[in-house]
TIVO-2410 file (N, C-alpha, C; in nm, 3 decimals):
# residues 108
REC num residu      c1      c2      c3 atome chaine
REC   1      M   0.682   0.491  -0.179     N      A
REC   1      M   0.811   0.450  -0.225    CA      A
REC   1      M   0.895   0.574  -0.250     C      A
REC   2      R   1.022   0.558  -0.248     N      A
REC   2      R   1.112   0.671  -0.266    CA      A
REC   2      R   1.153   0.691  -0.411     C      A
REC   3      C   1.119   0.599  -0.495     N      A
REC   3      C   1.165   0.605  -0.633    CA      A
REC   3      C   1.052   0.649  -0.725     C      A
REC   4      V   1.081   0.744  -0.812     N      A
REC   4      V   0.984   0.789  -0.910    CA      A
REC   4      V   1.045   0.771  -1.047     C      A
REC   5      P   1.001   0.669  -1.120     N      A
REC   5      P   1.058   0.643  -1.253    CA      A
REC   5      P   0.999   0.736  -1.358     C      A
REC   6      P   1.061   0.742  -1.475     N      A
REC   6      P   1.005   0.823  -1.583    CA      A
REC   6      P   0.861   0.781  -1.613     C      A
REC   7      E   0.775   0.879  -1.632     N      A
REC   7      E   0.634   0.858  -1.664    CA      A
REC   7      E   0.559   0.779  -1.557     C      A
REC   8      N   0.616   0.765  -1.439     N      A
REC   8      N   0.554   0.691  -1.329    CA      A
REC   8      N   0.517   0.548  -1.366     C      A
REC   9      K   0.592   0.488  -1.458     N      A
REC   9      K   0.568   0.350  -1.498    CA      A
REC   9      K   0.695   0.270  -1.469     C      A
REC  10      P   0.708   0.221  -1.347     N      A
REC  10      P   0.831   0.150  -1.310    CA      A
REC  10      P   0.843   0.013  -1.375     C      A
REC  11      L   0.963  -0.022  -1.405     N      A
REC  11      L   0.993  -0.156  -1.454    CA      A
REC  11      L   1.006  -0.250  -1.335     C      A
REC  12      G   0.993  -0.378  -1.359     N      A
REC  12      G   1.002  -0.477  -1.251    CA      A
REC  12      G   1.132  -0.464  -1.173     C      A
REC  13      A   1.242  -0.441  -1.242     N      A
REC  13      A   1.371  -0.427  -1.174    CA      A
REC  13      A   1.373  -0.303  -1.085     C      A
REC  14      E   1.308  -0.197  -1.129     N      A
REC  14      E   1.303  -0.075  -1.048    CA      A
REC  14      E   1.219  -0.097  -0.922     C      A
REC  15      I   1.110  -0.167  -0.938     N      A
REC  15      I   1.024  -0.197  -0.822    CA      A
REC  15      I   1.102  -0.282  -0.721     C      A
REC  16      A   1.171  -0.384  -0.770     N      A
REC  16      A   1.249  -0.470  -0.682    CA      A
REC  16      A   1.359  -0.392  -0.613     C      A
REC  17      N   1.424  -0.301  -0.685     N      A
REC  17      N   1.531  -0.219  -0.628    CA      A
REC  17      N   1.477  -0.129  -0.516     C      A
REC  18      C   1.360  -0.071  -0.536     N      A
REC  18      C   1.303   0.019  -0.436    CA      A
REC  18      C   1.248  -0.055  -0.315     C      A
REC  19      R   1.216  -0.183  -0.332     N      A
REC  19      R   1.158  -0.261  -0.223    CA      A
REC  19      R   1.251  -0.268  -0.102     C      A
REC  20      Q   1.382  -0.260  -0.124     N      A
REC  20      Q   1.475  -0.265  -0.010    CA      A
REC  20      Q   1.450  -0.148   0.086     C      A
REC  21      F   1.415  -0.032   0.035     N      A
REC  21      F   1.386   0.082   0.122    CA      A
REC  21      F   1.257   0.059   0.199     C      A
REC  22      L   1.156   0.008   0.130     N      A
REC  22      L   1.028  -0.023   0.193    CA      A
REC  22      L   1.046  -0.124   0.305     C      A
REC  23      M   1.116  -0.232   0.278     N      A
REC  23      M   1.134  -0.336   0.379    CA      A
REC  23      M   1.217  -0.285   0.496     C      A
REC  24      G   1.313  -0.198   0.467     N      A
REC  24      G   1.390  -0.137   0.576    CA      A
REC  24      G   1.301  -0.059   0.671     C      A
REC  25      E   1.205   0.013   0.615     N      A
REC  25      E   1.114   0.090   0.699    CA      A
REC  25      E   1.019   0.000   0.777     C      A
REC  26      L   0.980  -0.112   0.718     N      A
REC  26      L   0.890  -0.204   0.788    CA      A
REC  26      L   0.960  -0.279   0.900     C      A
REC  27      R   1.093  -0.285   0.895     N      A
REC  27      R   1.170  -0.357   0.998    CA      A
REC  27      R   1.211  -0.269   1.115     C      A
REC  28      V   1.192  -0.140   1.103     N      A
REC  28      V   1.231  -0.048   1.210    CA      A
REC  28      V   1.137  -0.068   1.328     C      A
REC  29      A   1.194  -0.082   1.446     N      A
REC  29      A   1.112  -0.102   1.566    CA      A
REC  29      A   1.062   0.033   1.616     C      A
REC  30      P   0.943   0.041   1.663     N      A
REC  30      P   0.843  -0.066   1.661    CA      A
REC  30      P   0.784  -0.082   1.521     C      A
REC  31      A   0.755  -0.205   1.485     N      A
REC  31      A   0.699  -0.234   1.354    CA      A
REC  31      A   0.562  -0.168   1.342     C      A
REC  32      P   0.530  -0.114   1.225     N      A
REC  32      P   0.399  -0.050   1.209    CA      A
REC  32      P   0.288  -0.154   1.217     C      A
REC  33      P   0.180  -0.124   1.286     N      A
REC  33      P   0.070  -0.220   1.297    CA      A
REC  33      P  -0.013  -0.227   1.169     C      A
REC  34      I  -0.005  -0.122   1.088     N      A
REC  34      I  -0.085  -0.117   0.965    CA      A
REC  34      I  -0.006  -0.045   0.857     C      A
REC  35      V  -0.022  -0.091   0.734     N      A
REC  35      V   0.043  -0.029   0.619    CA      A
REC  35      V  -0.065   0.006   0.518     C      A
REC  36      L  -0.057   0.126   0.464     N      A
REC  36      L  -0.152   0.175   0.366    CA      A
REC  36      L  -0.079   0.192   0.232     C      A
REC  37      P  -0.072   0.085   0.152     N      A
REC  37      P  -0.004   0.098   0.022    CA      A
REC  37      P  -0.090   0.179  -0.074     C      A
REC  38      L  -0.030   0.277  -0.139     N      A
REC  38      L  -0.103   0.360  -0.234    CA      A
REC  38      L  -0.079   0.308  -0.374     C      A
REC  39      G  -0.177   0.236  -0.425     N      A
REC  39      G  -0.171   0.182  -0.560    CA      A
REC  39      G  -0.137   0.034  -0.562     C      A
REC  40      G  -0.171  -0.027  -0.674     N      A
REC  40      G  -0.148  -0.170  -0.691    CA      A
REC  40      G  -0.002  -0.210  -0.689     C      A
REC  41      I   0.083  -0.126  -0.747     N      A
REC  41      I   0.226  -0.158  -0.747    CA      A
REC  41      I   0.279  -0.161  -0.605     C      A
REC  42      A   0.245  -0.061  -0.526     N      A
REC  42      A   0.291  -0.057  -0.387    CA      A
REC  42      A   0.234  -0.174  -0.309     C      A
REC  43      H   0.107  -0.205  -0.332     N      A
REC  43      H   0.044  -0.316  -0.261    CA      A
REC  43      H   0.116  -0.447  -0.290     C      A
REC  44      R   0.140  -0.474  -0.418     N      A
REC  44      R   0.208  -0.599  -0.454    CA      A
REC  44      R   0.352  -0.601  -0.404     C      A
REC  45      S   0.416  -0.485  -0.399     N      A
REC  45      S   0.553  -0.480  -0.349    CA      A
REC  45      S   0.557  -0.512  -0.199     C      A
REC  46      V   0.462  -0.459  -0.125     N      A
REC  46      V   0.455  -0.491   0.018    CA      A
REC  46      V   0.432  -0.640   0.037     C      A
REC  47      L   0.338  -0.695  -0.040     N      A
REC  47      L   0.310  -0.838  -0.029    CA      A
REC  47      L   0.435  -0.921  -0.058     C      A
REC  48      R   0.502  -0.887  -0.167     N      A
REC  48      R   0.622  -0.964  -0.203    CA      A
REC  48      R   0.728  -0.952  -0.094     C      A
REC  49      G   0.747  -0.832  -0.043     N      A
REC  49      G   0.847  -0.811   0.062    CA      A
REC  49      G   0.815  -0.888   0.189     C      A
REC  50      L   0.686  -0.908   0.215     N      A
REC  50      L   0.645  -0.981   0.335    CA      A
REC  50      L   0.627  -1.131   0.308     C      A
REC  51      G   0.651  -1.171   0.182     N      A
REC  51      G   0.637  -1.312   0.148    CA      A
REC  51      G   0.492  -1.357   0.140     C      A
REC  52      L   0.401  -1.266   0.106     N      A
REC  52      L   0.259  -1.297   0.100    CA      A
REC  52      L   0.213  -1.307  -0.046     C      A
REC  53      S   0.106  -1.378  -0.069     N      A
REC  53      S   0.054  -1.403  -0.203    CA      A
REC  53      S  -0.045  -1.295  -0.246     C      A
REC  54      A  -0.025  -1.245  -0.368     N      A
REC  54      A  -0.120  -1.148  -0.424    CA      A
REC  54      A  -0.255  -1.215  -0.453     C      A
REC  55      R  -0.256  -1.344  -0.470     N      A
REC  55      R  -0.383  -1.414  -0.491    CA      A
REC  55      R  -0.464  -1.419  -0.362     C      A
REC  56      M  -0.394  -1.433  -0.250     N      A
REC  56      M  -0.463  -1.436  -0.120    CA      A
REC  56      M  -0.506  -1.297  -0.075     C      A
REC  57      F  -0.431  -1.195  -0.119     N      A
REC  57      F  -0.456  -1.058  -0.076    CA      A
REC  57      F  -0.454  -0.966  -0.199     C      A
REC  58      P  -0.555  -0.977  -0.287     N      A
REC  58      P  -0.555  -0.898  -0.410    CA      A
REC  58      P  -0.575  -0.749  -0.381     C      A
REC  59      F  -0.520  -0.667  -0.469     N      A
REC  59      F  -0.539  -0.523  -0.453    CA      A
REC  59      F  -0.686  -0.489  -0.470     C      A
REC  60      A  -0.739  -0.414  -0.376     N      A
REC  60      A  -0.876  -0.364  -0.383    CA      A
REC  60      A  -0.882  -0.238  -0.299     C      A
REC  61      H  -0.919  -0.129  -0.361     N      A
REC  61      H  -0.929  -0.003  -0.288    CA      A
REC  61      H  -1.024  -0.019  -0.169     C      A
REC  62      G  -0.978   0.021  -0.052     N      A
REC  62      G  -1.062   0.017   0.067    CA      A
REC  62      G  -1.067  -0.117   0.138     C      A
REC  63      A  -1.000  -0.217   0.084     N      A
REC  63      A  -0.997  -0.348   0.151    CA      A
REC  63      A  -0.912  -0.338   0.277     C      A
REC  64      V  -0.934  -0.431   0.367     N      A
REC  64      V  -0.851  -0.442   0.487    CA      A
REC  64      V  -0.815  -0.589   0.501     C      A
REC  65      Y  -0.685  -0.615   0.501     N      A
REC  65      Y  -0.636  -0.753   0.510    CA      A
REC  65      Y  -0.559  -0.772   0.641     C      A
REC  66      H  -0.584  -0.885   0.704     N      A
REC  66      H  -0.515  -0.922   0.827    CA      A
REC  66      H  -0.432  -1.048   0.799     C      A
REC  67      P  -0.312  -1.031   0.741     N      A
REC  67      P  -0.230  -1.148   0.714    CA      A
REC  67      P  -0.189  -1.218   0.843     C      A
REC  68      P  -0.154  -1.346   0.834     N      A
REC  68      P  -0.116  -1.420   0.954    CA      A
REC  68      P   0.008  -1.366   1.023     C      A
REC  69      S   0.094  -1.299   0.947     N      A
REC  69      S   0.211  -1.235   1.007    CA      A
REC  69      S   0.232  -1.101   0.939     C      A
REC  70      G   0.289  -1.010   1.011     N      A
REC  70      G   0.314  -0.878   0.955    CA      A
REC  70      G   0.200  -0.782   0.983     C      A
REC  71      P   0.210  -0.663   0.927     N      A
REC  71      P   0.110  -0.560   0.956    CA      A
REC  71      P  -0.022  -0.585   0.883     C      A
REC  72      I  -0.125  -0.520   0.931     N      A
REC  72      I  -0.253  -0.516   0.861    CA      A
REC  72      I  -0.230  -0.433   0.735     C      A
REC  73      L  -0.296  -0.471   0.626     N      A
REC  73      L  -0.281  -0.397   0.501    CA      A
REC  73      L  -0.413  -0.331   0.465     C      A
REC  74      A  -0.406  -0.204   0.430     N      A
REC  74      A  -0.525  -0.128   0.391    CA      A
REC  74      A  -0.496  -0.053   0.261     C      A
REC  75      P  -0.500  -0.123   0.146     N      A
REC  75      P  -0.464  -0.060   0.020    CA      A
REC  75      P  -0.565   0.044  -0.028     C      A
REC  76      S  -0.514   0.140  -0.102     N      A
REC  76      S  -0.596   0.245  -0.162    CA      A
REC  76      S  -0.544   0.273  -0.302     C      A
REC  77      Y  -0.632   0.324  -0.388     N      A
REC  77      Y  -0.584   0.377  -0.514    CA      A
REC  77      Y  -0.482   0.485  -0.482     C      A
REC  78      H  -0.385   0.501  -0.569     N      A
REC  78      H  -0.284   0.606  -0.551    CA      A
REC  78      H  -0.352   0.741  -0.575     C      A
REC  79      C  -0.312   0.838  -0.497     N      A
REC  79      C  -0.372   0.972  -0.507    CA      A
REC  79      C  -0.304   1.055  -0.618     C      A
REC  80      S  -0.281   0.993  -0.731     N      A
REC  80      S  -0.218   1.061  -0.844    CA      A
REC  80      S  -0.318   1.155  -0.911     C      A
REC  81      R  -0.264   1.250  -0.983     N      A
REC  81      R  -0.348   1.344  -1.058    CA      A
REC  81      R  -0.437   1.267  -1.156     C      A
REC  82      Y  -0.382   1.163  -1.220     N      A
REC  82      Y  -0.460   1.084  -1.315    CA      A
REC  82      Y  -0.581   1.021  -1.246     C      A
REC  83      N  -0.560   0.955  -1.132     N      A
REC  83      N  -0.672   0.891  -1.062    CA      A
REC  83      N  -0.775   0.992  -1.014     C      A
REC  84      L  -0.729   1.108  -0.972     N      A
REC  84      L  -0.822   1.211  -0.927    CA      A
REC  84      L  -0.898   1.272  -1.043     C      A
REC  85      N  -0.829   1.300  -1.153     N      A
REC  85      N  -0.894   1.363  -1.269    CA      A
REC  85      N  -0.994   1.270  -1.338     C      A
REC  86      T  -0.967   1.141  -1.334     N      A
REC  86      T  -1.059   1.046  -1.399    CA      A
REC  86      T  -1.172   1.003  -1.307     C      A
REC  87      G  -1.165   1.039  -1.179     N      A
REC  87      G  -1.268   1.000  -1.084    CA      A
REC  87      G  -1.252   0.860  -1.029     C      A
REC  88      R  -1.144   0.793  -1.066     N      A
REC  88      R  -1.118   0.661  -1.008    CA      A
REC  88      R  -1.108   0.672  -0.857     C      A
REC  89      L  -1.047   0.781  -0.813     N      A
REC  89      L  -1.035   0.810  -0.670    CA      A
REC  89      L  -1.093   0.948  -0.645     C      A
REC  90      T  -1.185   0.956  -0.551     N      A
REC  90      T  -1.242   1.085  -0.513    CA      A
REC  90      T  -1.196   1.118  -0.370     C      A
REC  91      A  -1.209   1.244  -0.334     N      A
REC  91      A  -1.170   1.284  -0.199    CA      A
REC  91      A  -1.246   1.204  -0.093     C      A
REC  92      P  -1.379   1.186  -0.106     N      A
REC  92      P  -1.449   1.106  -0.005    CA      A
REC  92      P  -1.399   0.961   0.003     C      A
REC  93      M  -1.364   0.902  -0.112     N      A
REC  93      M  -1.312   0.765  -0.110    CA      A
REC  93      M  -1.180   0.758  -0.034     C      A
REC  94      F  -1.093   0.855  -0.060     N      A
REC  94      F  -0.962   0.859   0.005    CA      A
REC  94      F  -0.977   0.885   0.154     C      A
REC  95      E  -1.065   0.978   0.189     N      A
REC  95      E  -1.089   1.007   0.330    CA      A
REC  95      E  -1.145   0.886   0.403     C      A
REC  96      Q  -1.230   0.807   0.336     N      A
REC  96      Q  -1.287   0.688   0.399    CA      A
REC  96      Q  -1.179   0.587   0.435     C      A
REC  97      V  -1.079   0.572   0.347     N      A
REC  97      V  -0.968   0.481   0.377    CA      A
REC  97      V  -0.899   0.523   0.506     C      A
REC  98      F  -0.871   0.651   0.520     N      A
REC  98      F  -0.803   0.699   0.640    CA      A
REC  98      F  -0.893   0.689   0.763     C      A
REC  99      F  -1.022   0.707   0.745     N      A
REC  99      F  -1.116   0.688   0.856    CA      A
REC  99      F  -1.112   0.543   0.902     C      A
REC 100      N  -1.111   0.449   0.805     N      A
REC 100      N  -1.107   0.306   0.839    CA      A
REC 100      N  -0.977   0.271   0.912     C      A
REC 101      V  -0.865   0.326   0.864     N      A
REC 101      V  -0.736   0.301   0.928    CA      A
REC 101      V  -0.737   0.354   1.072     C      A
REC 102      R  -0.792   0.473   1.091     N      A
REC 102      R  -0.800   0.532   1.226    CA      A
REC 102      R  -0.882   0.443   1.318     C      A
REC 103      E  -0.992   0.389   1.268     N      A
REC 103      E  -1.075   0.300   1.350    CA      A
REC 103      E  -0.999   0.173   1.389     C      A
REC 104      I  -0.925   0.119   1.294     N      A
REC 104      I  -0.845  -0.001   1.323    CA      A
REC 104      I  -0.741   0.030   1.429     C      A
REC 105      L  -0.671   0.142   1.413     N      A
REC 105      L  -0.568   0.179   1.510    CA      A
REC 105      L  -0.627   0.204   1.648     C      A
REC 106      D  -0.745   0.260   1.653     N      A
REC 106      D  -0.810   0.283   1.783    CA      A
REC 106      D  -0.845   0.154   1.854     C      A
REC 107      R  -0.868   0.047   1.778     N      A
REC 107      R  -0.903  -0.083   1.839    CA      A
REC 107      R  -0.781  -0.163   1.881     C      A
REC 108      L  -0.663  -0.125   1.832     N      A
REC 108      L  -0.542  -0.202   1.865    CA      A
REC 108      L  -0.491  -0.168   2.003     C      A
***
């Protein structure tokens, strides 16, 4: 996303405001075959922008979702200093997400 709110804790209105930029990028031809949202907020924003349900496609690091329409989704924990320092996200975990995305792209 292009918006960085104070303390990296966006309000709902800020997330909705920034979604217009995200959706603009997803509409540019050619449409991306896969989207890698970094963090739960980004994942839910992509889902909302695409009209998809968070219940059907819950945020899970390393998951791969194939919605009936739109791009494949491959969410990851955000690579923030907090996530790295706490061990929620490690370099091997992050690298695995990109490895999985590369494999998906190679099959398309």
